[in-house]
N, CA, C and O atoms as a GROMACS GRO file, in nm:
protein
  388
    1MET      N    1   1.863   0.301  -0.084
    1MET     CA    2   1.814   0.285  -0.242
    1MET      C    3   1.709   0.256  -0.271
    1MET      O    4   1.659   0.154  -0.225
    2LYS      N    5   1.655   0.320  -0.339
    2LYS     CA    6   1.509   0.399  -0.426
    2LYS      C    7   1.496   0.320  -0.505
    2LYS      O    8   1.554   0.256  -0.592
    3ILE      N    9   1.399   0.336  -0.455
    3ILE     CA   10   1.275   0.233  -0.617
    3ILE      C   11   1.187   0.308  -0.664
    3ILE      O   12   1.108   0.370  -0.593
    4LYS      N   13   1.189   0.312  -0.798
    4LYS     CA   14   1.059   0.387  -0.843
    4LYS      C   15   0.953   0.249  -0.898
    4LYS      O   16   1.013   0.151  -0.942
    5PRO      N   17   0.826   0.246  -0.896
    5PRO     CA   18   0.753   0.167  -0.924
    5PRO      C   19   0.745   0.172  -1.046
    5PRO      O   20   0.783   0.285  -1.078
    6LEU      N   21   0.709   0.099  -1.158
    6LEU     CA   22   0.642   0.161  -1.268
    6LEU      C   23   0.566   0.147  -1.356
    6LEU      O   24   0.627   0.053  -1.409
    7TYR      N   25   0.474   0.163  -1.426
    7TYR     CA   26   0.322   0.198  -1.491
    7TYR      C   27   0.201   0.206  -1.381
    7TYR      O   28   0.232   0.306  -1.316
    8ASP      N   29   0.106   0.166  -1.337
    8ASP     CA   30  -0.005   0.190  -1.197
    8ASP      C   31   0.043   0.085  -1.112
    8ASP      O   32  -0.045   0.050  -1.033
    9HIS      N   33   0.156   0.019  -1.099
    9HIS     CA   34   0.160   0.041  -0.940
    9HIS      C   35   0.218   0.108  -0.822
    9HIS      O   36   0.276   0.214  -0.844
   10ILE      N   37   0.213   0.071  -0.718
   10ILE     CA   38   0.283   0.173  -0.644
   10ILE      C   39   0.316   0.092  -0.528
   10ILE      O   40   0.245  -0.004  -0.497
   11LEU      N   41   0.448   0.132  -0.447
   11LEU     CA   42   0.499   0.123  -0.370
   11LEU      C   43   0.402   0.188  -0.177
   11LEU      O   44   0.340   0.292  -0.155
   12VAL      N   45   0.435   0.074  -0.087
   12VAL     CA   46   0.313   0.084  -0.015
   12VAL      C   47   0.407   0.071   0.169
   12VAL      O   48   0.486  -0.022   0.179
   13GLU      N   49   0.390   0.159   0.288
   13GLU     CA   50   0.476   0.088   0.359
   13GLU      C   51   0.308   0.012   0.465
   13GLU      O   52   0.203   0.071   0.488
   14ARG      N   53   0.336  -0.081   0.492
   14ARG     CA   54   0.212  -0.123   0.637
   14ARG      C   55   0.166  -0.025   0.728
   14ARG      O   56   0.260   0.052   0.747
   15ILE      N   57   0.102  -0.003   0.771
   15ILE     CA   58   0.084   0.081   0.897
   15ILE      C   59   0.000  -0.011   1.016
   15ILE      O   60  -0.109  -0.066   1.004
   16GLU      N   61   0.083  -0.009   1.124
   16GLU     CA   62   0.055  -0.122   1.196
   16GLU      C   63  -0.152  -0.059   1.298
   16GLU      O   64  -0.178   0.055   1.337
   17GLU      N   65  -0.219  -0.149   1.304
   17GLU     CA   66  -0.369  -0.113   1.334
   17GLU      C   67  -0.349  -0.093   1.531
   17GLU      O   68  -0.295  -0.151   1.625
   18GLU      N   69  -0.400  -0.019   1.514
   18GLU     CA   70  -0.384  -0.036   1.707
   18GLU      C   71  -0.458  -0.129   1.757
   18GLU      O   72  -0.561  -0.184   1.717
   19VAL      N   73  -0.349  -0.148   1.914
   19VAL     CA   74  -0.414  -0.287   1.915
   19VAL      C   75  -0.490  -0.194   2.032
   19VAL      O   76  -0.481  -0.080   2.076
   20LYS      N   77  -0.594  -0.350   2.060
   20LYS     CA   78  -0.739  -0.321   2.142
   20LYS      C   79  -0.704  -0.340   2.281
   20LYS      O   80  -0.654  -0.452   2.277
   21LYS      N   81  -0.698  -0.296   2.414
   21LYS     CA   82  -0.669  -0.386   2.523
   21LYS      C   83  -0.762  -0.458   2.556
   21LYS      O   84  -0.874  -0.419   2.523
   22GLY      N   85  -0.752  -0.582   2.629
   22GLY     CA   86  -0.879  -0.632   2.605
   22GLY      C   87  -0.842  -0.757   2.708
   22GLY      O   88  -0.914  -0.811   2.792
   23GLY      N   89  -0.702  -0.785   2.668
   23GLY     CA   90  -0.634  -0.888   2.820
   23GLY      C   91  -0.636  -0.991   2.747
   23GLY      O   92  -0.591  -1.092   2.800
   24ILE      N   93  -0.678  -1.002   2.630
   24ILE     CA   94  -0.579  -1.193   2.559
   24ILE      C   95  -0.463  -1.128   2.438
   24ILE      O   96  -0.452  -1.047   2.346
   25ILE      N   97  -0.397  -1.225   2.512
   25ILE     CA   98  -0.238  -1.169   2.412
   25ILE      C   99  -0.242  -1.220   2.326
   25ILE      O  100  -0.242  -1.340   2.354
   26ILE      N  101  -0.246  -1.207   2.237
   26ILE     CA  102  -0.262  -1.303   2.031
   26ILE      C  103  -0.098  -1.324   2.007
   26ILE      O  104  -0.062  -1.212   1.972
   27PRO      N  105  -0.014  -1.384   2.007
   27PRO     CA  106   0.086  -1.423   1.950
   27PRO      C  107   0.102  -1.323   1.802
   27PRO      O  108   0.016  -1.286   1.723
   28ASP      N  109   0.230  -1.302   1.804
   28ASP     CA  110   0.244  -1.219   1.638
   28ASP      C  111   0.234  -1.301   1.579
   28ASP      O  112   0.123  -1.289   1.526
   29THR      N  113   0.336  -1.499   1.508
   29THR     CA  114   0.262  -1.504   1.438
   29THR      C  115   0.076  -1.601   1.431
   29THR      O  116   0.023  -1.712   1.427
   30ALA      N  117   0.062  -1.522   1.434
   30ALA     CA  118  -0.124  -1.571   1.456
   30ALA      C  119  -0.172  -1.408   1.435
   30ALA      O  120  -0.277  -1.397   1.372
   31LYS      N  121  -0.149  -1.360   1.452
   31LYS     CA  122  -0.150  -1.194   1.414
   31LYS      C  123  -0.178  -1.119   1.232
   31LYS      O  124  -0.089  -1.114   1.147
   32GLU      N  125  -0.324  -1.070   1.211
   32GLU     CA  126  -0.293  -1.130   1.001
   32GLU      C  127  -0.206  -0.962   1.018
   32GLU      O  128  -0.176  -0.889   1.112
   33LYS      N  129  -0.193  -0.958   0.862
   33LYS     CA  130  -0.125  -0.846   0.853
   33LYS      C  131  -0.193  -0.726   0.822
   33LYS      O  132  -0.285  -0.743   0.742
   34PRO      N  133  -0.172  -0.578   0.872
   34PRO     CA  134  -0.294  -0.521   0.812
   34PRO      C  135  -0.282  -0.506   0.656
   34PRO      O  136  -0.200  -0.539   0.571
   35GLN      N  137  -0.418  -0.432   0.660
   35GLN     CA  138  -0.429  -0.405   0.555
   35GLN      C  139  -0.462  -0.271   0.486
   35GLN      O  140  -0.516  -0.253   0.377
   36GLN      N  141  -0.397  -0.140   0.618
   36GLN     CA  142  -0.343  -0.044   0.556
   36GLN      C  143  -0.230   0.005   0.495
   36GLN      O  144  -0.140  -0.079   0.502
   37GLY      N  145  -0.194   0.107   0.437
   37GLY     CA  146  -0.072   0.147   0.429
   37GLY      C  147  -0.059   0.284   0.348
   37GLY      O  148  -0.151   0.343   0.292
   38LYS      N  149   0.085   0.322   0.355
   38LYS     CA  150   0.102   0.463   0.372
   38LYS      C  151   0.182   0.471   0.210
   38LYS      O  152   0.301   0.455   0.182
   39VAL      N  153   0.065   0.501   0.120
   39VAL     CA  154   0.178   0.520   0.004
   39VAL      C  155   0.319   0.629  -0.007
   39VAL      O  156   0.312   0.751   0.012
   40ILE      N  157   0.451   0.551  -0.041
   40ILE     CA  158   0.620   0.590  -0.043
   40ILE      C  159   0.644   0.626  -0.167
   40ILE      O  160   0.716   0.726  -0.165
   41ALA      N  161   0.606   0.579  -0.317
   41ALA     CA  162   0.559   0.586  -0.399
   41ALA      C  163   0.464   0.562  -0.511
   41ALA      O  164   0.382   0.476  -0.480
   42VAL      N  165   0.442   0.628  -0.676
   42VAL     CA  166   0.420   0.589  -0.719
   42VAL      C  167   0.461   0.576  -0.907
   42VAL      O  168   0.546   0.629  -0.979
   43GLY      N  169   0.368   0.492  -0.926
   43GLY     CA  170   0.475   0.468  -1.058
   43GLY      C  171   0.394   0.618  -1.216
   43GLY      O  172   0.334   0.721  -1.185
   44GLY      N  173   0.411   0.593  -1.299
   44GLY     CA  174   0.391   0.690  -1.408
   44GLY      C  175   0.246   0.699  -1.470
   44GLY      O  176   0.198   0.792  -1.534
   45GLY      N  177   0.175   0.555  -1.428
   45GLY     CA  178   0.062   0.542  -1.408
   45GLY      C  179   0.049   0.502  -1.591
   45GLY      O  180   0.127   0.530  -1.682
   46ARG      N  181  -0.079   0.429  -1.596
   46ARG     CA  182  -0.068   0.303  -1.738
   46ARG      C  183  -0.156   0.376  -1.845
   46ARG      O  184  -0.239   0.466  -1.825
   47ARG      N  185  -0.121   0.320  -1.961
   47ARG     CA  186  -0.142   0.400  -2.118
   47ARG      C  187  -0.271   0.372  -2.167
   47ARG      O  188  -0.238   0.256  -2.141
   48ASP      N  189  -0.373   0.364  -2.207
   48ASP     CA  190  -0.497   0.404  -2.264
   48ASP      C  191  -0.422   0.354  -2.417
   48ASP      O  192  -0.319   0.390  -2.473
   49GLU      N  193  -0.537   0.246  -2.457
   49GLU     CA  194  -0.517   0.245  -2.668
   49GLU      C  195  -0.428   0.273  -2.738
   49GLU      O  196  -0.347   0.204  -2.801
   50LYS      N  197  -0.449   0.414  -2.726
   50LYS     CA  198  -0.355   0.544  -2.782
   50LYS      C  199  -0.236   0.570  -2.744
   50LYS      O  200  -0.145   0.618  -2.811
   51GLY      N  201  -0.236   0.531  -2.608
   51GLY     CA  202  -0.059   0.563  -2.601
   51GLY      C  203  -0.056   0.638  -2.479
   51GLY      O  204   0.037   0.653  -2.399
   52ASN      N  205  -0.227   0.702  -2.477
   52ASN     CA  206  -0.161   0.862  -2.354
   52ASN      C  207  -0.160   0.768  -2.214
   52ASN      O  208  -0.197   0.652  -2.195
   53ARG      N  209  -0.102   0.863  -2.128
   53ARG     CA  210  -0.112   0.798  -2.016
   53ARG      C  211  -0.201   0.847  -1.870
   53ARG      O  212  -0.195   0.951  -1.805
   54ILE      N  213  -0.276   0.734  -1.852
   54ILE     CA  214  -0.404   0.786  -1.758
   54ILE      C  215  -0.325   0.823  -1.607
   54ILE      O  216  -0.268   0.732  -1.547
   55PRO      N  217  -0.326   0.902  -1.576
   55PRO     CA  218  -0.251   0.903  -1.402
   55PRO      C  219  -0.301   0.864  -1.314
   55PRO      O  220  -0.417   0.833  -1.340
   56LEU      N  221  -0.269   0.844  -1.197
   56LEU     CA  222  -0.303   0.739  -1.081
   56LEU      C  223  -0.397   0.832  -1.030
   56LEU      O  224  -0.405   0.948  -1.069
   57GLU      N  225  -0.504   0.756  -0.896
   57GLU     CA  226  -0.566   0.796  -0.828
   57GLU      C  227  -0.496   0.855  -0.687
   57GLU      O  228  -0.518   0.967  -0.642
   58VAL      N  229  -0.374   0.719  -0.604
   58VAL     CA  230  -0.340   0.772  -0.499
   58VAL      C  231  -0.205   0.836  -0.574
   58VAL      O  232  -0.143   0.808  -0.677
   59LYS      N  233  -0.192   0.940  -0.463
   59LYS     CA  234   0.038   1.028  -0.444
   59LYS      C  235   0.047   0.970  -0.357
   59LYS      O  236  -0.023   0.900  -0.284
   60LYS      N  237   0.170   1.014  -0.367
   60LYS     CA  238   0.278   1.010  -0.229
   60LYS      C  239   0.224   1.051  -0.061
   60LYS      O  240   0.204   1.169  -0.033
   61GLY      N  241   0.215   0.996  -0.009
   61GLY     CA  242   0.230   0.965   0.122
   61GLY      C  243   0.048   0.973   0.137
   61GLY      O  244   0.038   1.093   0.160
   62ASP      N  245  -0.051   0.937   0.137
   62ASP     CA  246  -0.170   0.917   0.078
   62ASP      C  247  -0.239   0.757   0.173
   62ASP      O  248  -0.250   0.641   0.132
   63THR      N  249  -0.256   0.786   0.236
   63THR     CA  250  -0.362   0.636   0.345
   63THR      C  251  -0.415   0.526   0.275
   63THR      O  252  -0.537   0.534   0.294
   64ILE      N  253  -0.379   0.390   0.177
   64ILE     CA  254  -0.503   0.375   0.196
   64ILE      C  255  -0.554   0.232   0.277
   64ILE      O  256  -0.515   0.205   0.390
   65LEU      N  257  -0.658   0.137   0.191
   65LEU     CA  258  -0.667   0.074   0.210
   65LEU      C  259  -0.698  -0.014   0.070
   65LEU      O  260  -0.755   0.016  -0.034
   66PHE      N  261  -0.617  -0.166   0.128
   66PHE     CA  262  -0.604  -0.313   0.005
   66PHE      C  263  -0.631  -0.408   0.044
   66PHE      O  264  -0.658  -0.418   0.164
   67GLY      N  265  -0.632  -0.483  -0.016
   67GLY     CA  266  -0.689  -0.611  -0.021
   67GLY      C  267  -0.560  -0.727   0.054
   67GLY      O  268  -0.438  -0.729   0.038
   68LYS      N  269  -0.654  -0.817   0.139
   68LYS     CA  270  -0.562  -0.882   0.190
   68LYS      C  271  -0.478  -0.942   0.177
   68LYS      O  272  -0.410  -0.970   0.276
   69TYR      N  273  -0.439  -0.995   0.029
   69TYR     CA  274  -0.362  -1.105  -0.062
   69TYR      C  275  -0.316  -1.038  -0.176
   69TYR      O  276  -0.261  -1.094  -0.271
   70ALA      N  277  -0.348  -0.853  -0.162
   70ALA     CA  278  -0.318  -0.785  -0.251
   70ALA      C  279  -0.123  -0.746  -0.278
   70ALA      O  280  -0.055  -0.730  -0.177
   71GLY      N  281  -0.072  -0.737  -0.385
   71GLY     CA  282   0.041  -0.751  -0.446
   71GLY      C  283   0.174  -0.842  -0.415
   71GLY      O  284   0.163  -0.964  -0.402
   72ASN      N  285   0.301  -0.775  -0.403
   72ASN     CA  286   0.395  -0.810  -0.340
   72ASN      C  287   0.508  -0.708  -0.250
   72ASN      O  288   0.545  -0.591  -0.251
   73GLU      N  289   0.535  -0.837  -0.171
   73GLU     CA  290   0.602  -0.824  -0.017
   73GLU      C  291   0.710  -0.814  -0.070
   73GLU      O  292   0.729  -0.903  -0.153
   74ILE      N  293   0.849  -0.694  -0.052
   74ILE     CA  294   0.978  -0.732  -0.106
   74ILE      C  295   1.009  -0.642   0.074
   74ILE      O  296   0.958  -0.623   0.185
   75LYS      N  297   1.111  -0.621   0.004
   75LYS     CA  298   1.243  -0.593   0.190
   75LYS      C  299   1.365  -0.532   0.143
   75LYS      O  300   1.458  -0.597   0.095
   76ILE      N  301   1.363  -0.383   0.162
   76ILE     CA  302   1.470  -0.285   0.136
   76ILE      C  303   1.510  -0.235   0.208
   76ILE      O  304   1.436  -0.147   0.253
   77ASP      N  305   1.640  -0.247   0.271
   77ASP     CA  306   1.726  -0.207   0.362
   77ASP      C  307   1.648  -0.196   0.500
   77ASP      O  308   1.616  -0.098   0.568
   78GLU      N  309   1.626  -0.377   0.519
   78GLU     CA  310   1.550  -0.369   0.649
   78GLU      C  311   1.415  -0.374   0.644
   78GLU      O  312   1.361  -0.455   0.720
   79HIS      N  313   1.322  -0.285   0.550
   79HIS     CA  314   1.204  -0.210   0.547
   79HIS      C  315   1.103  -0.340   0.508
   79HIS      O  316   1.156  -0.438   0.560
   80GLU      N  317   1.045  -0.359   0.475
   80GLU     CA  318   0.964  -0.438   0.465
   80GLU      C  319   0.853  -0.327   0.355
   80GLU      O  320   0.833  -0.209   0.384
   81TYR      N  321   0.806  -0.380   0.256
   81TYR     CA  322   0.684  -0.287   0.213
   81TYR      C  323   0.634  -0.403   0.074
   81TYR      O  324   0.664  -0.521   0.058
   82LEU      N  325   0.578  -0.341   0.018
   82LEU     CA  326   0.463  -0.425  -0.104
   82LEU      C  327   0.419  -0.337  -0.204
   82LEU      O  328   0.394  -0.217  -0.210
   83ILE      N  329   0.416  -0.413  -0.266
   83ILE     CA  330   0.436  -0.326  -0.423
   83ILE      C  331   0.285  -0.404  -0.508
   83ILE      O  332   0.270  -0.516  -0.559
   84ILE      N  333   0.212  -0.312  -0.496
   84ILE     CA  334   0.078  -0.353  -0.559
   84ILE      C  335   0.016  -0.220  -0.655
   84ILE      O  336   0.037  -0.099  -0.664
   85ARG      N  337  -0.080  -0.330  -0.723
   85ARG     CA  338  -0.137  -0.203  -0.865
   85ARG      C  339  -0.263  -0.094  -0.791
   85ARG      O  340  -0.342  -0.081  -0.698
   86GLU      N  341  -0.223  -0.048  -0.884
   86GLU     CA  342  -0.396   0.084  -0.837
   86GLU      C  343  -0.535   0.020  -0.821
   86GLU      O  344  -0.621   0.071  -0.748
   87ASP      N  345  -0.558  -0.112  -0.903
   87ASP     CA  346  -0.635  -0.208  -0.931
   87ASP      C  347  -0.688  -0.274  -0.783
   87ASP      O  348  -0.805  -0.295  -0.749
   88ASP      N  349  -0.550  -0.302  -0.699
   88ASP     CA  350  -0.607  -0.350  -0.531
   88ASP      C  351  -0.660  -0.252  -0.483
   88ASP      O  352  -0.753  -0.266  -0.404
   89ILE      N  353  -0.605  -0.108  -0.524
   89ILE     CA  354  -0.653  -0.040  -0.413
   89ILE      C  355  -0.791  -0.060  -0.375
   89ILE      O  356  -0.865  -0.113  -0.458
   90LEU      N  357  -0.856  -0.015  -0.219
   90LEU     CA  358  -1.041  -0.025  -0.214
   90LEU      C  359  -1.048   0.090  -0.160
   90LEU      O  360  -1.150   0.142  -0.116
   91GLY      N  361  -0.940   0.133  -0.160
   91GLY     CA  362  -1.003   0.302  -0.104
   91GLY      C  363  -0.905   0.393  -0.014
   91GLY      O  364  -0.813   0.344   0.052
   92ILE      N  365  -0.935   0.536  -0.017
   92ILE     CA  366  -0.812   0.609   0.044
   92ILE      C  367  -0.841   0.680   0.138
   92ILE      O  368  -0.906   0.784   0.120
   93ILE      N  369  -0.788   0.628   0.292
   93ILE     CA  370  -0.868   0.713   0.402
   93ILE      C  371  -0.829   0.854   0.394
   93ILE      O  372  -0.714   0.886   0.365
   94GLU      N  373  -0.935   0.952   0.420
   94GLU     CA  374  -0.880   1.099   0.431
   94GLU      C  375  -0.924   1.101   0.579
   94GLU      O  376  -1.030   1.050   0.613
   95LYS      N  377  -0.848   1.154   0.657
   95LYS     CA  378  -0.892   1.246   0.772
   95LYS      C  379  -0.921   1.387   0.804
   95LYS      O  380  -0.852   1.489   0.802
   96THR      N  381  -1.084   1.352   0.843
   96THR     CA  382  -1.173   1.442   0.912
   96THR      C  383  -1.142   1.485   1.016
   96THR      O  384  -1.109   1.424   1.118
   97LYS      N  385  -1.155   1.644   0.989
   97LYS     CA  386  -1.128   1.744   1.134
   97LYS      C  387  -1.236   1.711   1.199
   97LYS      O  388  -1.259   1.759   1.310
   0.00000   0.00000   0.00000
């Protein structure tokens, strides 16, 4: 199944954060959900007062940071995704060389 978000909505797949070795085992139910994700699909952008489309800053493949309670969780073909608005994105993670 394919999903194309509308307007300024973005389909994101969460990225699991690295587990640090420290000897303490935390059960899955106590772990917080990651706040990083990979952009899977983006909408066409929102419209201004004159009806012109404003393109989104993010694009497919970007790695982003988003708020803890941002968006709506959905499940597609046994995969969990998040649909968020561009306003909920805190930043784009750029890889340095």
